[in-house]
C-alpha angles and dihedrals in degrees: 000000000000091000090053091051091051091049092052092049090048092050093050091049090048092051091050090049093048093050089059092203130135130233090245090063091068093064097050124096110241124213116221131212092223133021094242095046119116120223121207125219131177126283097041093295121143121194116215119210127238109182104331097322124088120234120200125247124175113241128189111216146071118323095227096057122098115245128192132204115256128203114255124216091272092056097252125125 
């Protein structure tokens, strides 16, 4: 159990290292090329676009995967 916990911590640290991003980047507003484009930020956060500005949405998953915005029940991205 302890070995598994160490592996998970090591993997998270490795993913943060590989991303090469800084904490400050998570607070910035990101401009997108297209309205439906998804913008990635550190700490497993994906920002979904409304118009040409990204809006943050917490995502559980691996940092290196591509995520896309989905429509919510009110029809907004």
